[in-house]
N, C-alpha and C positions, 0 to 999 in steps of 0.2 A: 666240362661242367655239367653236373646232374642237375635236373630240375624235377620238382615233384609232380605228381599227377595232376594236382590242382592247378599248377602253373601251366602245364601243357594244355589242360582244358581251357583255361583263360586265354592263352595264345591262340588256340583254335577258334574260340568264339570271336576274338578280335578279327582273325583272318576271315571268318564267315560273315561277320556284320559290317566290316569296314566298306566293302564295295557297295552295298545298297545305300549305306549312310552317305558316302561320298557322291553317289549319283543323286541322292536327295539334295545334298548341299549345292551340287552343280545345277540341278533343276531350279532351286530357289534363286540362285544367282542369275540364271537365264531369265526367269520371269521377271525378276527386278529390273533387268536391262530392258526387257520389252516394255515394262510399265513406264520406265524413264523416257523411252523414245516414243511413247504414245502410238505404237504400231499395233493396231487392233488385230491383224492376222497373227503377228508374232505372240501377242498376249494369249490369243486363243490356242495357239499351238503349244506354247510353254505351259499354260495352265493344264492342258490335257497331259502333257508329259509329266508335270508335277504330280498330278493325281495318280498316274501309273507308278511312278517311282515311290511316292508316299505309301501306296498300298503294299508295294513289295517290301519296303523297309519296315512297316508296321507288322506284317506277316512274319517276316524273319525275326524281328525283335520279340514279338509275342511268343514264338517257338523257343527262341533262346531263354526267355524269362521262365517259361514252363519247364525247361530242361535243367535249369540251374539258376544262373544269374548272368546279368549283363555287366561287363567290366565298367568300372566308374568313369573311365575316360570316354567310353562310347555313350554312356548315359548322359554325361555333360554335353557332348556333341549333339545328341538327339534333343536335349532340352533347348540348346541354342537354336537348332533348326525349327523347333516348335515356336520359339519366340519370334523367328524371322517370319514364319507363316502368319502369326498373329499380327505382326506389324504390317505385313503386305495386305492382309485382309482389312485392317483398320484404314490404311491408305486408299484402298480401293472403295470402302464405304464412304470415306470422306469425298473422294472424287465423284462418286455417284450422287451424293447429296448436293454437291456444288453444281453438278450438271442439272439435277432436277430444279434446283432454285433458278438457274439460267433459263431453262425451258419455261418455267412459270412466269418469268419476267418477259420472255420474248413472245410467248403465246398467251396473251390475256384470255380471261373466260369469255365465252360467247355472250353477246348481249341478251339480257333477259334470263340467262341461265341462273340456276340457284346454286351452282357449285357442287352438286351431288352427282355421283356416278353410280350407274347400275353394274350389275355383274359382268355384262358384256363390254363395259367401257363407255357406253352411251349415256348421255345426260338423262337424268330422270326428269320427268315432267308431271305436273299435277294432273290428276284425273278430273272428271267432271264433279266427283264428290269432294274434291279438294285434297285428297290423300295422294302420296307419291307412288308412281308406278315406274317400273323400268321400261 
């Protein structure tokens, strides 16, 4: 069976882009598992791995897009991976907000504090003139 040059080029692009996309999908799954297990060391390691695989995938997809086009099946997979990244980012933001609220409840403000913080994280205090200083 004969195939056209366009078909051959599309097959070659799939062969070039599938490995970095698969690595990205695997990194996302590993980070998801680490997040579910609440393992801080694993989360850190998987987040770093995801950063590297995402950078490689973006570079290769950008190169393929400049050289022609990305096959639709790979575009869909990349879009799904982007959606998973967004979902994990949202879950992490919610967990961070929840932790911040718990810390606020567990660590009440200092007595006499006005609740304001300076750039170094220290509480601001009124000066002799009545204005705030860090």
